[in-house]
TIKOL-66767 format. One record per residue (C-alpha): z, y, x; residue number from 1. Coordinates in Angstrom, 2 decimals. Example, Ala and Ser with C-alpha at 12.3 -4.5 7.8 and 13.67 -1.06 7.14 Angstrom:
<recs>
up; north; east; nr
7.80; -4.50; 12.30; 1
7.14; -1.06; 13.67; 2
</recs>
This chain:
<recs>
up; north; east; nr
64.50; -153.98; 85.20; 1
61.14; -153.72; 86.97; 2
59.15; -150.57; 86.22; 3
55.54; -151.51; 85.38; 4
54.25; -148.26; 86.91; 5
55.78; -148.89; 90.35; 6
54.39; -151.23; 93.00; 7
56.30; -151.98; 96.19; 8
54.39; -153.11; 99.24; 9
55.43; -156.61; 100.37; 10
57.08; -155.08; 103.46; 11
59.18; -152.65; 101.42; 12
60.11; -155.34; 98.89; 13
61.37; -157.55; 101.74; 14
63.23; -154.69; 103.42; 15
65.04; -153.72; 100.23; 16
65.83; -157.35; 99.43; 17
67.35; -158.01; 102.87; 18
69.03; -154.63; 103.35; 19
66.79; -153.48; 106.20; 20
66.96; -149.69; 106.76; 21
64.18; -147.90; 104.85; 22
63.03; -144.27; 105.10; 23
60.99; -142.68; 102.32; 24
58.14; -140.35; 103.33; 25
56.34; -137.90; 101.06; 26
52.57; -137.68; 100.74; 27
51.72; -134.08; 99.78; 28
51.67; -133.35; 103.51; 29
48.72; -135.78; 103.60; 30
46.97; -134.63; 100.44; 31
47.73; -130.90; 100.36; 32
49.54; -129.90; 103.55; 33
47.21; -130.64; 106.45; 34
43.45; -130.69; 107.03; 35
41.50; -133.80; 108.02; 36
41.87; -135.62; 110.38; 37
45.35; -134.27; 111.25; 38
46.69; -135.45; 107.88; 39
45.93; -139.11; 108.60; 40
47.09; -138.88; 112.21; 41
50.37; -137.33; 111.08; 42
50.92; -139.98; 108.39; 43
50.45; -142.75; 110.94; 44
52.60; -141.01; 113.54; 45
55.49; -140.45; 111.11; 46
55.46; -144.09; 110.08; 47
55.44; -145.12; 113.74; 48
58.40; -142.87; 114.55; 49
60.39; -144.55; 111.79; 50
59.46; -148.02; 113.09; 51
60.28; -147.05; 116.68; 52
63.82; -146.25; 115.54; 53
64.43; -149.56; 113.74; 54
63.68; -148.66; 110.13; 55
60.82; -149.35; 107.73; 56
58.64; -146.44; 106.53; 57
58.01; -146.16; 102.80; 58
55.28; -143.60; 102.19; 59
55.23; -142.76; 98.48; 60
52.03; -141.82; 96.62; 61
49.98; -142.53; 93.51; 62
46.78; -144.54; 93.64; 63
44.74; -145.04; 90.45; 64
47.73; -143.95; 88.39; 65
50.13; -146.41; 89.99; 66
53.22; -145.30; 91.93; 67
53.01; -146.99; 95.31; 68
56.04; -147.24; 97.59; 69
54.85; -148.37; 101.00; 70
51.17; -147.95; 101.82; 71
48.81; -150.04; 103.91; 72
46.78; -148.27; 106.58; 73
43.71; -148.56; 104.37; 74
45.58; -146.87; 101.55; 75
46.68; -144.07; 103.89; 76
43.03; -143.57; 104.86; 77
41.96; -143.49; 101.23; 78
44.64; -140.97; 100.33; 79
43.80; -138.75; 103.30; 80
40.11; -138.65; 102.35; 81
40.53; -138.27; 98.59; 82
39.04; -135.10; 97.10; 83
40.32; -135.37; 93.54; 84
44.06; -135.72; 94.08; 85
47.04; -134.34; 92.17; 86
50.14; -132.73; 93.62; 87
52.80; -134.80; 91.87; 88
56.27; -133.54; 91.02; 89
58.46; -134.61; 88.09; 90
56.25; -133.23; 85.33; 91
53.06; -134.69; 86.80; 92
53.86; -138.42; 86.96; 93
52.81; -139.15; 83.37; 94
49.59; -137.16; 83.84; 95
48.68; -139.14; 86.95; 96
49.56; -142.46; 85.28; 97
47.67; -141.83; 82.04; 98
44.60; -140.41; 83.77; 99
44.77; -143.03; 86.56; 100
44.68; -140.36; 89.25; 101
45.48; -140.40; 92.94; 102
48.39; -138.16; 93.84; 103
50.51; -136.90; 96.70; 104
54.22; -136.76; 95.87; 105
56.24; -133.62; 96.60; 106
59.84; -133.66; 97.85; 107
61.07; -133.87; 94.26; 108
58.46; -136.47; 93.29; 109
59.25; -138.64; 96.31; 110
62.99; -138.43; 95.64; 111
62.46; -139.41; 91.99; 112
60.36; -142.49; 92.81; 113
62.51; -143.56; 95.78; 114
65.79; -143.52; 93.90; 115
64.32; -145.79; 91.20; 116
64.09; -148.59; 93.79; 117
67.27; -147.82; 95.72; 118
65.98; -145.99; 98.82; 119
68.70; -143.63; 100.05; 120
67.15; -141.78; 103.03; 121
64.10; -139.53; 102.98; 122
62.37; -137.50; 105.72; 123
60.23; -134.46; 104.98; 124
59.19; -131.23; 106.67; 125
60.80; -128.42; 104.71; 126
62.10; -128.32; 101.15; 127
60.77; -125.96; 98.49; 128
62.98; -123.20; 97.14; 129
62.98; -119.72; 95.63; 130
59.77; -117.81; 96.35; 131
59.83; -114.23; 97.64; 132
56.86; -113.32; 95.45; 133
58.79; -114.09; 92.23; 134
62.45; -114.92; 91.69; 135
61.34; -117.06; 88.73; 136
59.16; -119.26; 90.96; 137
61.73; -121.89; 91.90; 138
60.70; -125.27; 93.27; 139
61.60; -128.44; 91.40; 140
62.83; -129.68; 94.79; 141
66.08; -127.74; 94.27; 142
66.70; -129.35; 90.89; 143
66.02; -132.79; 92.38; 144
68.46; -132.13; 95.23; 145
71.13; -131.26; 92.66; 146
70.64; -134.47; 90.69; 147
69.45; -137.31; 92.95; 148
71.93; -138.89; 95.42; 149
69.86; -139.26; 98.58; 150
70.04; -138.08; 102.18; 151
67.14; -135.68; 102.68; 152
66.28; -134.79; 106.29; 153
64.29; -131.58; 106.71; 154
63.85; -128.58; 109.02; 155
65.42; -126.30; 106.44; 156
63.44; -124.65; 103.68; 157
59.90; -123.46; 104.30; 158
60.09; -120.08; 106.04; 159
57.75; -118.53; 103.47; 160
60.60; -118.68; 100.93; 161
63.56; -116.46; 100.09; 162
66.04; -118.38; 102.25; 163
69.26; -116.59; 101.16; 164
68.38; -117.13; 97.48; 165
67.50; -120.77; 98.16; 166
70.86; -121.38; 99.85; 167
72.67; -119.62; 96.99; 168
70.97; -121.93; 94.51; 169
71.97; -125.01; 96.51; 170
75.57; -123.77; 96.70; 171
75.66; -123.15; 92.95; 172
74.41; -126.68; 92.30; 173
76.96; -128.22; 94.69; 174
74.48; -129.54; 97.25; 175
76.01; -129.88; 100.75; 176
73.80; -128.32; 103.41; 177
74.44; -130.14; 106.69; 178
73.43; -128.57; 109.98; 179
72.52; -131.37; 112.38; 180
73.97; -130.27; 115.73; 181
73.78; -126.66; 114.53; 182
75.92; -124.15; 112.63; 183
72.85; -122.18; 111.52; 184
70.38; -123.00; 108.76; 185
67.00; -123.61; 110.44; 186
64.00; -121.72; 109.10; 187
61.29; -124.38; 109.43; 188
59.17; -122.94; 112.27; 189
62.26; -121.26; 113.77; 190
65.59; -122.68; 114.83; 191
67.39; -119.54; 113.67; 192
67.71; -117.78; 110.31; 193
70.98; -115.85; 110.54; 194
72.32; -118.00; 107.68; 195
75.14; -120.56; 107.81; 196
75.15; -124.20; 106.76; 197
78.08; -125.59; 104.76; 198
79.05; -128.15; 107.43; 199
77.96; -129.12; 110.93; 200
77.62; -132.81; 111.86; 201
76.60; -134.03; 115.29; 202
75.55; -137.68; 114.99; 203
73.71; -139.99; 112.59; 204
76.99; -141.87; 112.02; 205
78.76; -138.68; 110.98; 206
75.95; -137.97; 108.50; 207
76.14; -141.49; 107.05; 208
79.95; -141.31; 106.75; 209
79.73; -137.85; 105.14; 210
77.20; -139.05; 102.54; 211
79.29; -142.11; 101.67; 212
82.40; -139.95; 101.23; 213
80.47; -137.45; 99.08; 214
79.17; -140.14; 96.74; 215
82.41; -142.15; 96.61; 216
84.04; -139.08; 95.08; 217
81.56; -139.33; 92.22; 218
79.24; -136.53; 93.35; 219
75.67; -136.98; 92.20; 220
73.80; -134.51; 94.40; 221
71.75; -135.17; 97.49; 222
73.04; -134.46; 100.98; 223
70.59; -132.06; 102.62; 224
70.45; -132.57; 106.40; 225
68.78; -129.66; 108.19; 226
67.40; -130.62; 111.59; 227
66.07; -127.76; 113.75; 228
62.59; -128.09; 115.23; 229
62.72; -129.01; 118.94; 230
63.13; -125.94; 121.15; 231
59.87; -126.60; 122.99; 232
57.89; -126.26; 119.74; 233
59.93; -123.59; 117.94; 234
58.56; -120.15; 117.07; 235
61.07; -117.30; 117.04; 236
62.05; -115.67; 113.77; 237
60.92; -112.26; 115.06; 238
57.44; -113.64; 115.81; 239
57.08; -115.41; 112.46; 240
58.35; -112.71; 110.08; 241
55.30; -110.37; 110.34; 242
52.93; -113.31; 109.83; 243
54.83; -114.52; 106.78; 244
54.96; -111.00; 105.32; 245
51.19; -110.57; 105.74; 246
50.39; -113.94; 104.14; 247
52.79; -113.22; 101.28; 248
51.20; -109.81; 100.61; 249
47.75; -111.42; 100.54; 250
48.96; -114.05; 98.04; 251
50.26; -111.31; 95.74; 252
47.03; -109.33; 96.07; 253
44.95; -112.40; 95.24; 254
47.30; -113.44; 92.40; 255
47.93; -116.86; 93.91; 256
51.00; -118.58; 92.45; 257
52.40; -121.89; 91.18; 258
51.39; -125.10; 92.99; 259
48.60; -123.28; 94.86; 260
50.96; -120.80; 96.51; 261
52.62; -122.92; 99.21; 262
49.36; -124.52; 100.50; 263
47.75; -121.05; 100.65; 264
50.65; -119.52; 102.56; 265
50.93; -122.37; 105.08; 266
47.17; -122.37; 105.69; 267
47.03; -118.59; 106.09; 268
49.99; -118.57; 108.48; 269
48.28; -121.25; 110.58; 270
45.24; -118.96; 110.83; 271
47.35; -115.93; 111.72; 272
49.23; -117.83; 114.46; 273
45.98; -119.37; 115.76; 274
47.21; -122.89; 115.05; 275
50.61; -122.50; 116.67; 276
52.46; -122.91; 113.37; 277
50.52; -126.11; 112.64; 278
51.65; -127.62; 115.95; 279
55.23; -126.66; 115.13; 280
54.87; -128.21; 111.68; 281
53.71; -131.51; 113.18; 282
56.55; -131.53; 115.73; 283
59.29; -130.96; 113.16; 284
57.92; -133.66; 110.85; 285
58.07; -136.26; 113.63; 286
61.51; -135.03; 114.68; 287
62.79; -135.46; 111.13; 288
61.32; -138.95; 110.83; 289
63.19; -140.01; 113.98; 290
66.51; -138.66; 112.75; 291
66.10; -140.13; 109.26; 292
65.50; -143.60; 110.74; 293
68.65; -143.33; 112.84; 294
70.67; -142.23; 109.79; 295
69.24; -145.08; 107.68; 296
70.38; -147.55; 110.32; 297
73.89; -146.06; 110.23; 298
73.92; -146.21; 106.42; 299
73.29; -149.96; 106.64; 300
76.11; -150.34; 109.19; 301
78.50; -148.30; 107.01; 302
77.79; -150.54; 104.02; 303
78.40; -153.69; 106.08; 304
81.74; -152.34; 107.34; 305
82.77; -151.36; 103.83; 306
81.93; -154.84; 102.53; 307
84.15; -156.47; 105.18; 308
</recs>
């Protein structure tokens, strides 16, 4: 049954109708993650990377209280320039709808909206997780990963988080953590973390086959695919750790928490690294979009083979 609060762009409606590979893209990176004009440039570049690898990009956001899946360029511009915009996770959809607000969807929010229309592959930067500043500050992203059957391509969890605790949570909830061409869990800006993934897979086809096997068994969780940032743009763990520690200490001192914490930390780290972390962030987002498109194409092929 059609949801009256969701509008598909004509392109996404056609793609879903004809079985064309589709990749969901979140929008908090546009509304809360990057400054202007980098936010709009990044949104356009991510969509182009998906198209260049034979899939259709479905950026998810809220405009005037309506959940939009697939945005026009004009809508991307509007979202990137909007001042009064909500950060939308599960609990915030009704608020945005009732108050007719614009909103950028988080990882969890994007997964929730995408699965309602049957999109199975999603590219993001890094997932949320357990915060170092408080063990009770746990991102809704982890709950969504435990409950929504999608392939989520990321560069690991954001390095500002408690990575061992985040991986423990994912293990407890039965979420497979795939290392794409790596045995080590990437740490967003860094390719290394010292932590293991649950399985290594080396091609988009292997990822697609793994996800199909996981879900055929009746599992309901997502498959989290961790894709290390390209070596040319990576920042070593030893270089990042002091920056993250300083930003975290400042957040505690200033009593910054909740939805304001992650944007503060990422912005402060960008300042401390003199923009280097921002360049790494952009590189990993584009890298993830490319891989997600290739996986989406393999998912379509797997379904066709199964049908035969």
